[in-house]
C-alpha positions as CSV (number, residue, x, y, z in Angstrom):
1,M,-22.0,-35.3,-8.4
2,N,-25.5,-36.3,-9.1
3,D,-26.3,-33.8,-6.1
4,L,-24.4,-30.8,-7.6
5,S,-26.4,-31.6,-10.9
6,D,-29.9,-31.5,-9.3
7,L,-28.8,-28.3,-7.3
8,A,-28.1,-26.5,-10.6
9,F,-30.8,-28.1,-12.2
10,F,-33.4,-26.9,-9.5
11,T,-31.5,-23.4,-9.5
12,R,-32.0,-23.4,-13.6
13,L,-35.8,-23.9,-13.0
14,M,-36.5,-21.3,-10.6
15,Q,-34.6,-18.7,-12.7
16,C,-36.5,-19.9,-15.6
17,G,-40.0,-19.8,-13.9
18,S,-42.0,-22.5,-15.7
19,L,-41.2,-26.6,-16.8
20,T,-41.7,-25.0,-20.4
21,A,-39.0,-22.6,-20.4
22,T,-36.6,-24.8,-18.4
23,A,-37.2,-27.5,-20.8
24,Q,-36.3,-25.1,-24.0
25,E,-33.3,-23.9,-21.8
26,L,-32.4,-27.7,-21.5
27,G,-33.1,-28.8,-24.7
28,I,-35.4,-31.4,-23.4
29,T,-39.0,-32.0,-23.1
30,P,-41.5,-30.5,-20.2
31,P,-42.0,-33.8,-19.1
32,A,-38.7,-34.9,-19.1
33,V,-38.1,-31.8,-16.8
34,S,-41.2,-32.6,-14.7
35,R,-40.0,-36.4,-14.3
36,R,-36.6,-35.2,-12.9
37,L,-38.1,-32.7,-10.3
38,S,-40.1,-35.5,-9.1
39,A,-37.1,-37.9,-8.7
40,L,-35.4,-35.0,-6.9
41,E,-38.2,-34.5,-4.6
42,K,-38.3,-38.4,-4.1
43,R,-34.8,-38.5,-3.3
44,L,-34.7,-35.8,-0.8
45,G,-38.2,-37.1,0.6
46,V,-39.8,-33.5,0.7
47,R,-41.8,-31.6,-1.7
48,L,-39.9,-28.5,-3.1
49,L,-42.6,-27.0,-5.2
50,N,-46.2,-26.6,-5.4
51,R,-46.9,-26.4,-9.1
52,T,-49.9,-26.0,-11.5
53,T,-50.0,-25.7,-15.1
54,R,-48.9,-22.0,-15.4
55,T,-47.2,-21.4,-11.8
56,L,-44.2,-22.7,-9.4
57,A,-44.6,-21.8,-5.7
58,L,-41.6,-22.7,-3.4
59,T,-42.5,-24.4,-0.4
60,H,-40.3,-23.8,2.8
61,E,-38.1,-26.8,2.1
62,G,-37.9,-25.4,-1.6
63,E,-36.7,-22.0,-0.3
64,H,-34.1,-23.4,1.8
65,Y,-32.8,-25.9,-0.6
66,L,-32.5,-23.0,-3.3
67,S,-30.8,-20.5,-0.9
68,Q,-28.4,-22.9,0.4
69,G,-28.0,-24.6,-3.1
70,Q,-27.3,-21.5,-4.6
71,R,-24.3,-20.7,-2.2
72,I,-22.8,-23.9,-2.7
73,L,-22.8,-23.4,-6.5
74,D,-21.3,-19.9,-6.1
75,D,-18.8,-21.2,-3.8
76,L,-18.1,-23.7,-6.5
77,A,-17.8,-21.5,-9.2
78,E,-15.3,-19.1,-7.4
79,L,-13.0,-21.7,-6.5
80,E,-13.2,-22.9,-10.1
81,R,-12.4,-19.5,-11.1
82,E,-9.4,-19.3,-8.6
83,L,-7.8,-22.2,-9.6
84,T,-7.8,-21.4,-13.2
85,G,-6.5,-18.0,-12.8
86,S,-9.8,-16.0,-13.9
87,Q,-10.6,-14.5,-10.4
88,S,-9.5,-11.1,-11.0
89,E,-12.9,-9.5,-11.4
90,P,-15.5,-10.4,-8.8
91,Q,-18.6,-11.8,-9.7
92,G,-22.0,-13.5,-8.7
93,L,-24.7,-12.7,-6.0
94,L,-23.5,-11.1,-2.9
95,R,-26.2,-10.7,0.1
96,V,-25.7,-7.9,2.4
97,N,-27.5,-6.9,5.6
98,A,-27.2,-3.5,7.4
99,T,-29.0,-1.5,10.0
100,L,-32.1,0.7,8.7
101,G,-30.3,4.2,9.2
102,F,-26.9,3.7,8.6
103,G,-27.9,1.3,5.7
104,R,-30.2,3.6,4.2
105,R,-27.7,6.8,4.2
106,H,-24.3,5.2,3.7
107,V,-24.5,1.4,2.6
108,A,-26.8,1.7,-0.1
109,P,-24.8,4.7,-1.8
110,A,-21.6,2.4,-1.5
111,V,-23.4,-0.5,-2.9
112,S,-24.5,1.7,-5.7
113,A,-20.7,2.4,-6.6
114,F,-19.5,-0.9,-5.7
115,V,-21.7,-2.8,-8.6
116,R,-20.5,0.2,-10.8
117,T,-16.8,-0.7,-10.1
118,Y,-17.8,-4.5,-10.1
119,P,-20.2,-4.8,-13.0
120,K,-20.3,-8.9,-12.9
121,T,-21.7,-8.5,-9.4
122,E,-25.1,-8.5,-8.3
123,V,-25.9,-7.2,-4.5
124,Q,-29.3,-7.9,-2.7
125,L,-29.2,-5.3,0.3
126,Q,-31.7,-6.0,3.2
127,L,-32.0,-3.5,5.9
128,S,-33.0,-4.4,9.5
129,D,-32.2,-3.3,13.0
130,R,-32.0,-7.2,14.2
131,M,-28.8,-8.6,13.5
132,P,-29.4,-11.7,11.4
133,A,-28.1,-15.5,11.9
134,L,-25.2,-15.1,9.2
135,T,-24.4,-18.7,10.1
136,G,-27.6,-19.8,8.6
137,G,-26.2,-18.9,5.3
138,A,-29.1,-16.3,4.6
139,F,-26.4,-13.3,4.3
140,D,-22.8,-13.0,3.1
141,V,-21.8,-10.0,5.1
142,S,-23.6,-8.0,7.6
143,I,-22.7,-4.0,8.2
144,R,-23.0,-3.5,11.8
145,F,-22.1,-0.8,14.8
146,G,-20.3,-1.4,18.2
147,E,-18.3,-4.8,19.2
148,P,-18.8,-8.2,17.2
149,P,-21.6,-9.9,18.5
150,E,-20.8,-13.5,18.0
151,A,-17.6,-15.3,18.5
152,R,-18.4,-17.6,15.7
153,L,-18.3,-14.9,13.3
154,V,-15.4,-13.2,11.5
155,A,-15.3,-9.6,11.8
156,R,-13.2,-6.8,10.0
157,K,-13.6,-3.1,11.1
158,I,-14.4,-0.9,8.4
159,V,-14.0,2.3,10.0
160,A,-13.7,3.8,13.5
161,N,-16.8,5.5,14.8
162,R,-18.0,7.0,18.2
163,R,-21.1,8.1,20.2
164,V,-21.1,11.7,21.0
165,L,-23.8,14.0,23.2
166,C,-25.3,16.8,21.1
167,A,-27.9,19.5,21.2
168,A,-29.3,22.4,19.1
169,P,-28.0,25.8,20.1
170,S,-31.3,26.7,20.7
171,Y,-31.8,24.3,23.4
172,L,-28.3,24.9,24.9
173,D,-28.6,29.0,25.0
174,A,-31.7,28.7,26.7
175,L,-30.2,26.7,29.8
176,A,-27.3,26.7,32.1
177,P,-24.2,24.7,30.7
178,V,-23.9,20.9,31.2
179,T,-20.7,20.1,33.1
180,A,-21.0,16.8,34.3
181,P,-22.7,13.3,33.3
182,R,-24.9,13.4,36.2
183,E,-26.4,16.7,35.1
184,L,-28.0,15.2,32.1
185,S,-30.8,13.5,34.2
186,R,-31.9,17.2,34.9
187,N,-32.1,18.0,31.0
188,A,-34.4,17.1,28.3
189,C,-32.9,13.9,26.6
190,I,-34.2,12.4,23.4
191,V,-34.3,8.5,23.9
192,V,-33.4,6.4,21.2
193,R,-34.4,2.8,21.7
194,E,-32.5,0.2,19.6
195,N,-32.2,-3.5,19.9
196,Q,-32.1,-4.8,23.4
197,E,-30.2,-1.8,25.2
198,A,-31.6,-0.4,28.3
199,Y,-34.4,2.3,27.8
200,G,-32.9,5.7,28.9
201,I,-29.5,4.3,30.3
202,W,-26.7,6.0,28.9
203,Q,-23.3,4.3,29.1
204,L,-20.5,6.9,28.9
205,H,-16.8,7.2,29.6
206,A,-14.0,9.6,29.2
207,G,-10.6,7.7,29.2
208,S,-10.5,5.9,32.3
209,R,-13.7,7.5,33.9
210,Q,-17.1,5.8,33.4
211,E,-20.5,7.1,34.3
212,T,-24.0,5.4,34.3
213,V,-26.7,7.8,33.8
214,K,-30.5,7.5,33.6
215,V,-32.2,10.2,31.3
216,G,-35.2,11.0,29.9
217,G,-37.5,13.6,28.1
218,A,-40.6,14.2,26.0
219,L,-39.5,12.5,23.4
220,A,-38.3,9.0,22.3
221,T,-38.5,6.9,19.3
222,N,-36.7,3.6,17.9
223,D,-35.6,5.4,14.5
224,G,-32.3,7.4,14.5
225,E,-33.1,9.6,11.8
226,T,-36.4,10.9,13.7
227,A,-34.1,11.5,16.8
228,V,-31.7,13.5,15.0
229,N,-34.3,15.8,13.3
230,W,-35.8,16.3,16.7
231,C,-32.3,17.4,18.1
232,L,-32.3,20.0,15.2
233,E,-35.4,21.2,16.5
234,G,-34.3,21.9,19.7
235,H,-36.0,19.3,21.8
236,G,-33.0,18.1,23.9
237,I,-29.7,16.3,24.0
238,L,-28.9,13.5,22.3
239,L,-26.6,10.6,22.4
240,R,-25.6,9.6,18.7
241,S,-23.4,8.2,16.4
242,L,-20.8,10.8,15.1
243,W,-21.7,9.3,11.6
244,D,-25.1,10.6,12.0
245,V,-24.4,14.0,13.4
246,A,-21.0,14.9,12.1
247,P,-22.5,17.1,9.1
248,Y,-24.7,19.3,11.6
249,L,-21.7,19.5,13.8
250,Q,-19.2,20.9,11.2
251,S,-22.4,23.3,10.0
252,G,-23.2,24.6,13.6
253,R,-27.1,23.3,13.4
254,L,-25.8,21.2,16.4
255,R,-23.1,21.5,19.1
256,Q,-21.5,19.0,21.3
257,V,-22.3,18.5,25.0
258,L,-19.6,17.3,27.2
259,P,-17.1,16.6,24.4
260,E,-14.6,14.9,26.4
261,W,-17.4,12.1,27.3
262,Q,-18.7,9.4,24.7
263,G,-21.0,6.7,24.7
264,A,-20.3,2.9,24.1
265,P,-18.1,1.6,21.4
266,A,-19.8,2.4,18.0
267,D,-17.2,1.4,15.4
268,I,-18.4,0.0,12.1
269,W,-17.7,-3.6,11.4
270,A,-18.3,-6.2,8.7
271,L,-19.4,-9.4,9.9
272,F,-19.3,-12.6,8.0
273,P,-19.6,-16.5,8.6
274,P,-16.1,-18.3,9.0
275,R,-14.8,-20.0,6.2
276,L,-11.4,-21.4,4.9
277,N,-11.6,-19.5,2.0
278,L,-13.3,-15.9,2.1
279,S,-15.2,-15.5,-1.4
280,A,-13.5,-12.9,-3.5
281,K,-16.9,-11.1,-3.9
282,V,-16.9,-10.4,0.0
283,R,-13.4,-9.8,0.1
284,A,-13.7,-7.1,-2.7
285,F,-16.9,-5.6,-1.1
286,V,-15.4,-5.3,2.4
287,D,-12.1,-3.8,1.0
288,F,-14.1,-1.3,-1.3
289,L,-16.2,-0.4,2.0
290,T,-13.0,0.3,3.9
291,C,-11.5,2.9,1.2
292,Y,-15.1,4.0,0.4
293,F,-15.6,5.4,4.1
294,A,-11.8,6.1,4.3
295,N,-11.8,8.4,1.9
296,G,-14.6,10.2,3.2
297,T,-17.3,9.2,0.3
298,G,-19.5,7.8,3.0
299,G,-20.7,10.9,4.2
300,Q,-18.8,11.8,7.1
301,G,-16.0,13.6,5.7
């Protein structure tokens, strides 16, 4: 119990931002706060804060203790709410990670709608191309494309998705029709390099048939939105998630190429660390995303 008390004390100290403010909050004197902090650091055998008369700066160990401690306190609070029957409304901090492009265009608006629906929740959204290590406790849930990358993670499919070949009418009308995957190597293709995928290698399948094609062109990028804009401007053929290009296919600004063929799996998943009881806020967020995208709110229609 002393350990939990110390966690709560240290979390409150960082929320208040100073020894004086913490003392006022707890109804004790600043020297008493300082002594308790020193006793905590002595018990742990590490320095948690670099402090002056005016500032408190977390050390590396302090950041780790704070992040892990906050998660433990949140889990305990949710357990108590569940046991007392006050679990009906999710609340507390939810840390979400998503890919850059999809996160910016689709997850961020979903987060906005989520916090309006559940006003007692707080969401920290970090966008990154690389999959974070969820087992380290830095995030509660990560939204990713493709197949679940780790057996140690729990995965729930949010929405089905696929990668399609497409190009602008201005590009396609100037050339002979593309009738087979091997002909892509003779066309200008816009290459997107993401994560550790092989550069310029497109894995395509149509039912049981599979083709691997080496493609290239004048333009390549690591940003999907830039690649879509180049495709709209008629620079070549692009292999991209349907979620990125569906509005342009519907409007006619892009046309599908080899529509029976598609790229590697691109379903959208929610990934989270395995726990005996999935927290209410994570469960509510994943359920919310599933309904949000199923209803077409996420932008694909």
